C-alpha positions in Angstrom: -82.7 20.3 17.6 -79.7 18.0 18.1 -79.4 15.5 21.0 -76.0 14.3 22.0 -75.6 11.5 24.5 -72.5 10.4 26.4 -72.4 6.6 26.7 -69.8 4.3 28.2 -69.3 0.5 27.7 -67.2 -1.4 30.4 -65.5 -4.3 28.6 -63.8 -5.5 31.7 -64.8 -7.9 34.5 -64.4 -5.4 37.3 -66.5 -2.5 38.7 -65.2 1.1 37.9 -65.8 4.2 40.0 -65.5 7.0 37.4 -66.4 10.6 36.6 -67.3 12.2 33.3 -67.2 15.6 31.6 -69.3 16.2 28.5 -68.7 19.6 26.8 -70.5 20.7 23.7 -69.5 23.9 21.8 -71.5 25.5 19.0 -70.1 28.0 16.5 -72.5 30.1 14.5 -72.1 31.7 11.1 -70.8 34.9 12.7 -68.2 32.9 14.6 -69.9 33.4 17.9 -69.5 30.5 20.4 -71.8 29.0 22.9 -71.3 26.0 25.1 -72.9 23.6 27.5 -71.3 21.2 29.9 -72.4 18.3 32.1 -70.4 16.4 34.6 -70.8 13.8 37.4 -69.6 10.7 39.2 -70.9 7.2 38.3 -70.2 3.5 38.8 -70.2 1.1 35.9 -70.7 -2.7 36.4 -68.7 -5.3 34.4 -69.9 -5.5 30.7 -72.4 -2.8 31.4 -73.3 -0.1 28.8 -74.4 3.1 30.6 -75.9 6.4 29.4 -74.2 9.2 31.3 -75.7 12.4 30.1 -77.6 14.1 27.3 -77.2 17.6 25.8 -79.7 19.2 23.5 -78.9 22.2 21.3 -80.7 24.0 18.5 -78.9 24.3 15.2 -79.3 27.0 12.6 -78.0 26.9 9.0 -74.3 27.4 9.0 -73.8 26.2 12.5 -70.9 23.9 13.5 -70.9 21.8 16.7 -68.1 20.0 18.5 -68.7 17.8 21.5 -66.0 16.2 23.8 -66.4 13.4 26.3 -63.8 12.8 28.9 -63.8 9.8 31.3 -61.6 9.9 34.4 -60.8 7.6 37.3 -62.6 9.0 40.4 -59.8 8.0 42.7 -56.7 9.5 41.1 -58.4 11.7 38.4 -56.4 10.0 35.6 -57.9 10.2 32.1 -58.9 6.7 30.9 -61.0 7.5 27.8 -61.9 10.4 25.5 -63.9 10.9 22.4 -65.3 13.7 20.2 -67.8 14.3 17.5 -68.1 17.1 14.9 -71.3 18.2 13.2 -72.0 20.8 10.4 -75.6 21.9 9.5 -76.2 23.5 6.1 -79.9 24.1 6.6 -81.0 20.8 5.0 -78.6 18.1 6.2 -76.4 17.4 9.1 -72.9 16.3 8.1 -71.2 14.1 10.7 -67.5 13.2 10.9 -66.8 9.6 10.2 -67.7 7.4 13.2 -65.3 4.9 14.6 -65.7 2.6 17.6 -62.1 3.5 18.6 -61.4 6.6 20.6 -60.6 9.5 18.2 -57.9 12.1 18.7 -59.4 15.3 19.8 -58.4 18.2 17.5 -59.2 21.8 17.6 -58.5 22.7 14.0 -62.1 22.0 12.8 -62.9 25.3 14.5 -60.9 27.2 17.1 -62.1 27.0 20.7 -60.5 30.1 22.1 -61.1 31.0 25.7 -63.0 28.0 26.9 -62.1 27.3 30.6 -63.6 24.3 32.4 -64.1 24.5 36.2 -63.6 21.2 38.0 -62.7 22.6 41.4 -64.4 21.3 44.6 -63.4 23.5 47.6 -63.6 27.2 48.4 -59.9 27.6 47.8 -60.2 25.9 44.5 -63.1 28.1 43.4 -61.3 31.2 44.6 -58.4 30.3 42.4 -60.7 29.6 39.4 -62.5 33.0 39.8 -59.2 34.9 40.0 -57.8 33.0 37.1 -60.9 33.4 34.9 -61.1 37.1 35.6 -57.5 37.6 34.6 -57.7 35.3 31.6 -60.8 37.0 30.3 -58.9 40.3 30.1 -56.3 38.8 27.6 -56.7 40.2 24.1 -55.9 36.7 22.6 -57.2 33.5 24.1 -55.4 30.1 23.8 -56.8 27.8 21.1 -57.4 24.9 23.4 -59.7 23.9 26.3 -58.1 24.8 29.6 -59.4 22.6 32.4 -58.8 23.5 36.1 -59.1 20.3 38.1 -58.9 19.9 41.9 -57.8 16.6 43.3 -57.2 15.4 46.9 -53.8 15.9 48.4 -51.9 14.8 51.5 -53.5 16.2 54.6 -56.1 18.9 54.3 -54.7 20.8 51.3 -55.9 19.8 47.8 -54.0 20.0 44.6 -55.0 22.2 41.6 -54.0 20.8 38.1 -54.0 22.9 35.0 -54.7 20.7 32.0 -55.1 20.6 28.2 -57.2 17.4 27.5 -55.2 14.7 29.2 -51.9 16.7 29.6 -51.2 18.3 33.0 -49.4 21.6 32.3 -48.9 22.8 35.9 -50.0 21.8 39.4 -49.7 23.3 42.9 -51.0 22.7 46.4 -53.9 25.0 47.4 -53.3 27.5 50.2 -56.2 29.7 51.3 -54.3 32.9 50.9 -55.3 35.5 48.3 -51.7 36.7 47.7 -50.6 33.1 47.1 -53.5 32.4 44.7 -52.8 35.6 42.8 -49.2 34.6 42.3 -50.3 31.1 41.1 -52.6 32.8 38.6 -49.7 34.7 37.2 -47.5 31.7 37.0 -50.3 29.6 35.4 -50.8 32.2 32.7 -47.1 32.2 32.0 -47.1 28.4 31.8 -50.1 28.4 29.4 -48.4 31.0 27.2 -45.2 28.9 27.2 -47.2 25.8 26.3 -48.9 27.6 23.5 -45.6 28.9 22.1 -44.2 25.3 22.2 -47.2 24.1 20.2 -46.8 26.8 17.6 -43.0 26.1 17.3 -43.6 22.4 16.8 -46.3 23.1 14.2 -44.0 25.5 12.3 -41.2 23.0 12.3 -43.4 20.3 10.9 -44.8 22.5 8.2 -41.4 24.0 7.2 -40.0 22.8 3.9 
């Protein structure tokens, strides 16, 4: 049994109103994936160290585990901190990636996280979009090798804004309208934008690795 805790330390002299997302993904020997996530809003006082959440998972020999922690500003939903940890269990020992007290760059090449979609919607319109998107995305023969986050933030007036993100990068956003035809069209556009983004990543990687 492995226990992973998300912890934040406020080094500033002001109070912060924040939210967190803790995701843990386990890959077994047969490459099957399972995941857990916890999220919530919190307030951290000046110079306070605060435990946000804890996830427990069983490990079997050959399992690999990757955990991500995202910290966002509650007011504007901007990403202010992120970190990750990678574990491997061989049946006797747990190998841990080298720890640093600086935020580490989140990478997916330790093992590919295909098809993981995180729901951070808040209204019925946002949840309707997520359900439509996930149903369509789940039918794709090939999933994108990154974590797709669907976040809903307040907009001007009554309508909120949906943001499609990869880690701290906003790939597409639109204002929610409670109309099924509109949401279906946004699902199609979102999938095209994700595919374009994926092709851009592959192109850049090919250019870097080219002789």
